N, CA, C and O atoms as a GROMACS GRO file, in nm:
protein
  324
    1MET      N    1   7.108  11.080  12.795
    1MET     CA    2   7.244  11.077  12.756
    1MET      C    3   7.288  10.926  12.778
    1MET      O    4   7.262  10.872  12.885
    2GLU      N    5   7.348  10.866  12.688
    2GLU     CA    6   7.427  10.731  12.700
    2GLU      C    7   7.534  10.727  12.782
    2GLU      O    8   7.581  10.835  12.820
    3ASP      N    9   7.584  10.619  12.821
    3ASP     CA   10   7.685  10.582  12.904
    3ASP      C   11   7.802  10.660  12.833
    3ASP      O   12   7.839  10.766  12.884
    4GLU      N   13   7.858  10.617  12.726
    4GLU     CA   14   7.956  10.673  12.656
    4GLU      C   15   7.967  10.827  12.651
    4GLU      O   16   8.067  10.895  12.678
    5GLU      N   17   7.832  10.874  12.607
    5GLU     CA   18   7.855  11.021  12.597
    5GLU      C   19   7.844  11.089  12.738
    5GLU      O   20   7.892  11.201  12.756
    6ARG      N   21   7.783  11.023  12.832
    6ARG     CA   22   7.794  11.084  12.980
    6ARG      C   23   7.934  11.086  13.021
    6ARG      O   24   7.978  11.189  13.072
    7GLN      N   25   8.022  10.970  13.001
    7GLN     CA   26   8.149  10.977  13.041
    7GLN      C   27   8.229  11.054  12.979
    7GLN      O   28   8.324  11.100  13.043
    8ALA      N   29   8.213  11.083  12.856
    8ALA     CA   30   8.263  11.195  12.766
    8ALA      C   31   8.255  11.320  12.841
    8ALA      O   32   8.351  11.378  12.892
    9PHE      N   33   8.126  11.358  12.845
    9PHE     CA   34   8.095  11.503  12.915
    9PHE      C   35   8.155  11.512  13.059
    9PHE      O   36   8.196  11.620  13.104
   10LEU      N   37   8.160  11.399  13.126
   10LEU     CA   38   8.213  11.414  13.260
   10LEU      C   39   8.365  11.433  13.266
   10LEU      O   40   8.418  11.502  13.354
   11ASN      N   41   8.427  11.375  13.177
   11ASN     CA   42   8.576  11.398  13.166
   11ASN      C   43   8.598  11.529  13.111
   11ASN      O   44   8.696  11.587  13.159
   12ALA      N   45   8.520  11.604  13.006
   12ALA     CA   46   8.538  11.729  12.958
   12ALA      C   47   8.505  11.822  13.081
   12ALA      O   48   8.582  11.914  13.109
   13ALA      N   49   8.415  11.803  13.140
   13ALA     CA   50   8.370  11.888  13.289
   13ALA      C   51   8.483  11.894  13.376
   13ALA      O   52   8.521  12.001  13.423
   14ILE      N   53   8.542  11.778  13.402
   14ILE     CA   54   8.652  11.772  13.499
   14ILE      C   55   8.769  11.859  13.441
   14ILE      O   56   8.829  11.945  13.505
   15ASP      N   57   8.790  11.828  13.322
   15ASP     CA   58   8.908  11.919  13.267
   15ASP      C   59   8.883  12.053  13.288
   15ASP      O   60   8.971  12.123  13.340
   16TRP      N   61   8.761  12.107  13.250
   16TRP     CA   62   8.708  12.244  13.246
   16TRP      C   63   8.740  12.297  13.408
   16TRP      O   64   8.805  12.396  13.441
   17VAL      N   65   8.679  12.208  13.484
   17VAL     CA   66   8.709  12.258  13.619
   17VAL      C   67   8.850  12.264  13.663
   17VAL      O   68   8.886  12.354  13.739
   18GLU      N   69   8.930  12.176  13.619
   18GLU     CA   70   9.068  12.188  13.653
   18GLU      C   71   9.148  12.317  13.568
   18GLU      O   72   9.245  12.373  13.619
   19ALA      N   73   9.106  12.349  13.459
   19ALA     CA   74   9.157  12.443  13.379
   19ALA      C   75   9.101  12.588  13.428
   19ALA      O   76   9.178  12.684  13.429
   20THR      N   77   8.977  12.600  13.466
   20THR     CA   78   8.925  12.714  13.518
   20THR      C   79   8.933  12.770  13.654
   20THR      O   80   8.946  12.889  13.682
   21TRP      N   81   8.921  12.650  13.752
   21TRP     CA   82   8.920  12.687  13.878
   21TRP      C   83   9.073  12.663  13.949
   21TRP      O   84   9.111  12.717  14.053
   22GLY      N   85   9.145  12.577  13.871
   22GLY     CA   86   9.289  12.546  13.922
   22GLY      C   87   9.281  12.516  14.061
   22GLY      O   88   9.210  12.422  14.094
   23GLU      N   89   9.350  12.589  14.160
   23GLU     CA   90   9.341  12.564  14.300
   23GLU      C   91   9.258  12.618  14.379
   23GLU      O   92   9.276  12.609  14.501
   24THR      N   93   9.161  12.677  14.331
   24THR     CA   94   9.042  12.738  14.394
   24THR      C   95   8.986  12.652  14.511
   24THR      O   96   8.942  12.539  14.491
   25ALA      N   97   8.989  12.710  14.633
   25ALA     CA   98   8.942  12.661  14.775
   25ALA      C   99   8.814  12.690  14.762
   25ALA      O  100   8.765  12.779  14.693
   26CYS      N  101   8.744  12.588  14.852
   26CYS     CA  102   8.604  12.606  14.890
   26CYS      C  103   8.595  12.714  14.975
   26CYS      O  104   8.675  12.717  15.069
   27PRO      N  105   8.496  12.822  14.960
   27PRO     CA  106   8.473  12.923  15.057
   27PRO      C  107   8.420  12.894  15.178
   27PRO      O  108   8.395  12.983  15.260
   28TYR      N  109   8.396  12.753  15.203
   28TYR     CA  110   8.319  12.720  15.355
   28TYR      C  111   8.432  12.669  15.414
   28TYR      O  112   8.468  12.724  15.518
   29CYS      N  113   8.512  12.556  15.363
   29CYS     CA  114   8.613  12.482  15.448
   29CYS      C  115   8.732  12.521  15.405
   29CYS      O  116   8.810  12.528  15.500
   30GLY      N  117   8.788  12.555  15.286
   30GLY     CA  118   8.910  12.582  15.236
   30GLY      C  119   8.960  12.463  15.166
   30GLY      O  120   9.074  12.475  15.120
   31ASN      N  121   8.905  12.359  15.148
   31ASN     CA  122   8.941  12.238  15.064
   31ASN      C  123   8.962  12.262  14.939
   31ASN      O  124   8.887  12.333  14.873
   32ARG      N  125   9.062  12.208  14.892
   32ARG     CA  126   9.110  12.245  14.729
   32ARG      C  127   9.079  12.124  14.635
   32ARG      O  128   9.119  12.132  14.518
   33TYR      N  129   9.003  12.003  14.680
   33TYR     CA  130   8.947  11.920  14.589
   33TYR      C  131   8.813  11.906  14.564
   33TYR      O  132   8.731  11.904  14.655
   34TRP      N  133   8.781  11.894  14.434
   34TRP     CA  134   8.634  11.899  14.400
   34TRP      C  135   8.605  11.769  14.313
   34TRP      O  136   8.689  11.695  14.263
   35GLU      N  137   8.473  11.759  14.305
   35GLU     CA  138   8.415  11.650  14.231
   35GLU      C  139   8.307  11.687  14.131
   35GLU      O  140   8.220  11.768  14.160
   36VAL      N  141   8.314  11.636  14.032
   36VAL     CA  142   8.209  11.661  13.916
   36VAL      C  143   8.091  11.562  13.921
   36VAL      O  144   8.112  11.441  13.930
   37GLY      N  145   7.962  11.617  13.915
   37GLY     CA  146   7.850  11.515  13.912
   37GLY      C  147   7.787  11.514  13.775
   37GLY      O  148   7.819  11.591  13.685
   38SER      N  149   7.696  11.419  13.767
   38SER     CA  150   7.638  11.406  13.639
   38SER      C  151   7.548  11.516  13.599
   38SER      O  152   7.474  11.575  13.677
   39PRO      N  153   7.558  11.542  13.463
   39PRO     CA  154   7.475  11.679  13.405
   39PRO      C  155   7.318  11.637  13.445
   39PRO      O  156   7.273  11.528  13.479
   40PHE      N  157   7.258  11.758  13.430
   40PHE     CA  158   7.117  11.740  13.437
   40PHE      C  159   7.052  11.866  13.366
   40PHE      O  160   7.129  11.943  13.310
   41VAL      N  161   6.921  11.891  13.363
   41VAL     CA  162   6.862  11.995  13.293
   41VAL      C  163   6.788  12.091  13.388
   41VAL      O  164   6.714  12.034  13.468
   42LEU      N  165   6.792  12.208  13.394
   42LEU     CA  166   6.723  12.325  13.445
   42LEU      C  167   6.628  12.396  13.372
   42LEU      O  168   6.662  12.429  13.259
   43GLU      N  169   6.520  12.427  13.408
   43GLU     CA  170   6.412  12.517  13.334
   43GLU      C  171   6.448  12.650  13.385
   43GLU      O  172   6.457  12.673  13.506
   44THR      N  173   6.472  12.749  13.284
   44THR     CA  174   6.490  12.903  13.350
   44THR      C  175   6.354  12.950  13.358
   44THR      O  176   6.265  12.906  13.285
   45ALA      N  177   6.336  13.047  13.453
   45ALA     CA  178   6.206  13.109  13.491
   45ALA      C  179   6.199  13.229  13.387
   45ALA      O  180   6.086  13.266  13.356
   46SER      N  181   6.291  13.282  13.338
   46SER     CA  182   6.291  13.416  13.269
   46SER      C  183   6.273  13.375  13.131
   46SER      O  184   6.201  13.451  13.066
   47ARG      N  185   6.319  13.279  13.071
   47ARG     CA  186   6.323  13.249  12.918
   47ARG      C  187   6.231  13.128  12.901
   47ARG      O  188   6.198  13.101  12.786
   48ASP      N  189   6.187  13.054  12.997
   48ASP     CA  190   6.098  12.926  12.973
   48ASP      C  191   6.200  12.845  12.895
   48ASP      O  192   6.150  12.798  12.793
   49GLU      N  193   6.331  12.813  12.914
   49GLU     CA  194   6.421  12.721  12.818
   49GLU      C  195   6.471  12.636  12.935
   49GLU      O  196   6.475  12.663  13.055
   50LEU      N  197   6.511  12.518  12.863
   50LEU     CA  198   6.583  12.417  12.933
   50LEU      C  199   6.746  12.428  12.921
   50LEU      O  200   6.796  12.416  12.809
   51THR      N  201   6.820  12.447  13.022
   51THR     CA  202   6.940  12.446  13.009
   51THR      C  203   7.046  12.345  13.087
   51THR      O  204   7.026  12.336  13.208
   52PRO      N  205   7.131  12.286  13.045
   52PRO     CA  206   7.208  12.154  13.090
   52PRO      C  207   7.292  12.232  13.180
   52PRO      O  208   7.353  12.333  13.144
   53HIS      N  209   7.296  12.171  13.327
   53HIS     CA  210   7.417  12.206  13.401
   53HIS      C  211   7.472  12.086  13.468
   53HIS      O  212   7.426  11.974  13.448
   54PHE      N  213   7.571  12.110  13.546
   54PHE     CA  214   7.648  11.990  13.599
   54PHE      C  215   7.706  12.041  13.742
   54PHE      O  216   7.770  12.146  13.745
   55PRO      N  217   7.686  11.971  13.849
   55PRO     CA  218   7.736  12.006  13.977
   55PRO      C  219   7.893  11.999  14.001
   55PRO      O  220   7.965  11.917  13.944
   56VAL      N  221   7.932  12.082  14.079
   56VAL     CA  222   8.083  12.063  14.121
   56VAL      C  223   8.071  12.089  14.266
   56VAL      O  224   8.023  12.190  14.318
   57MET      N  225   8.128  11.971  14.332
   57MET     CA  226   8.093  11.965  14.499
   57MET      C  227   8.243  11.952  14.547
   57MET      O  228   8.336  11.890  14.495
   58CYS      N  229   8.239  12.021  14.648
   58CYS     CA  230   8.353  12.007  14.754
   58CYS      C  231   8.367  11.843  14.816
   58CYS      O  232   8.280  11.784  14.880
   59SER      N  233   8.481  11.799  14.784
   59SER     CA  234   8.486  11.674  14.852
   59SER      C  235   8.481  11.664  14.982
   59SER      O  236   8.445  11.556  15.029
   60ASN      N  237   8.512  11.762  15.063
   60ASN     CA  238   8.507  11.771  15.212
   60ASN      C  239   8.381  11.800  15.245
   60ASN      O  240   8.311  11.710  15.290
   61CYS      N  241   8.330  11.925  15.231
   61CYS     CA  242   8.224  11.956  15.307
   61CYS      C  243   8.061  11.935  15.243
   61CYS      O  244   7.954  11.942  15.302
   62GLY      N  245   8.092  11.908  15.098
   62GLY     CA  246   7.979  11.903  15.003
   62GLY      C  247   7.926  12.024  14.954
   62GLY      O  248   7.834  12.009  14.873
   63ASN      N  249   7.962  12.147  14.983
   63ASN     CA  250   7.922  12.270  14.902
   63ASN      C  251   7.923  12.242  14.766
   63ASN      O  252   8.021  12.188  14.713
   64THR      N  253   7.822  12.274  14.705
   64THR     CA  254   7.776  12.244  14.557
   64THR      C  255   7.769  12.363  14.472
   64THR      O  256   7.718  12.460  14.528
   65VAL      N  257   7.805  12.378  14.360
   65VAL     CA  258   7.814  12.510  14.277
   65VAL      C  259   7.750  12.424  14.143
   65VAL      O  260   7.793  12.318  14.099
   66LEU      N  261   7.644  12.497  14.097
   66LEU     CA  262   7.587  12.435  13.940
   66LEU      C  263   7.648  12.504  13.830
   66LEU      O  264   7.620  12.624  13.817
   67VAL      N  265   7.718  12.456  13.758
   67VAL     CA  266   7.788  12.510  13.616
   67VAL      C  267   7.697  12.514  13.500
   67VAL      O  268   7.650  12.404  13.474
   68ASN      N  269   7.660  12.611  13.422
   68ASN     CA  270   7.582  12.589  13.318
   68ASN      C  271   7.681  12.546  13.206
   68ASN      O  272   7.780  12.614  13.176
   69ALA      N  273   7.647  12.421  13.142
   69ALA     CA  274   7.720  12.363  13.022
   69ALA      C  275   7.747  12.444  12.900
   69ALA      O  276   7.849  12.435  12.833
   70PHE      N  277   7.645  12.527  12.877
   70PHE     CA  278   7.650  12.595  12.758
   70PHE      C  279   7.756  12.718  12.778
   70PHE      O  280   7.828  12.756  12.686
   71ARG      N  281   7.758  12.773  12.903
   71ARG     CA  282   7.861  12.887  12.928
   71ARG      C  283   8.001  12.845  12.964
   71ARG      O  284   8.096  12.923  12.967
   72ALA      N  285   8.008  12.706  12.993
   72ALA     CA  286   8.144  12.641  13.006
   72ALA      C  287   8.179  12.596  12.880
   72ALA      O  288   8.290  12.541  12.877
   73GLY      N  289   8.110  12.603  12.760
   73GLY     CA  290   8.151  12.580  12.638
   73GLY      C  291   8.161  12.431  12.643
   73GLY      O  292   8.255  12.389  12.576
   74LEU      N  293   8.099  12.350  12.696
   74LEU     CA  294   8.088  12.215  12.688
   74LEU      C  295   7.986  12.146  12.609
   74LEU      O  296   7.995  12.027  12.577
   75LEU      N  297   7.894  12.221  12.580
   75LEU     CA  298   7.783  12.209  12.486
   75LEU      C  299   7.754  12.314  12.408
   75LEU      O  300   7.771  12.426  12.458
   76PRO      N  301   7.701  12.302  12.263
   76PRO     CA  302   7.667  12.418  12.205
   76PRO      C  303   7.557  12.468  12.214
   76PRO      O  304   7.454  12.400  12.217
   77GLU      N  305   7.560  12.613  12.219
   77GLU     CA  306   7.419  12.677  12.247
   77GLU      C  307   7.324  12.634  12.153
   77GLU      O  308   7.373  12.604  12.044
   78PRO      N  309   7.193  12.622  12.166
   78PRO     CA  310   7.079  12.562  12.069
   78PRO      C  311   7.088  12.645  11.953
   78PRO      O  312   7.069  12.585  11.847
   79ASP      N  313   7.115  12.786  11.945
   79ASP     CA  314   7.107  12.848  11.812
   79ASP      C  315   7.258  12.817  11.732
   79ASP      O  316   7.279  12.846  11.614
   80GLU      N  317   7.342  12.761  11.810
   80GLU     CA  318   7.473  12.744  11.732
   80GLU      C  319   7.474  12.590  11.663
   80GLU      O  320   7.578  12.547  11.612
   81GLU      N  321   7.363  12.517  11.665
   81GLU     CA  322   7.377  12.378  11.633
   81GLU      C  323   7.339  12.386  11.479
   81GLU      O  324   7.339  12.283  11.411
   0.00000   0.00000   0.00000
């Protein structure tokens, strides 16, 4: 992923988190501020496929949630291309 494409993805991911999670608090520390990390690919065990994810991290305690970029609607599913 090139720098411009990566930045556009990160901006879209931030918008998605803000729209979807809103003021959702971290379940561990109660903080309401989140940071979005760079996307990466995970291989699924059940389907032997690669799926893009991005981390969403609590800015206080570091609790991290992985979000599937396909399910978030940030990238088209492979069969939709």
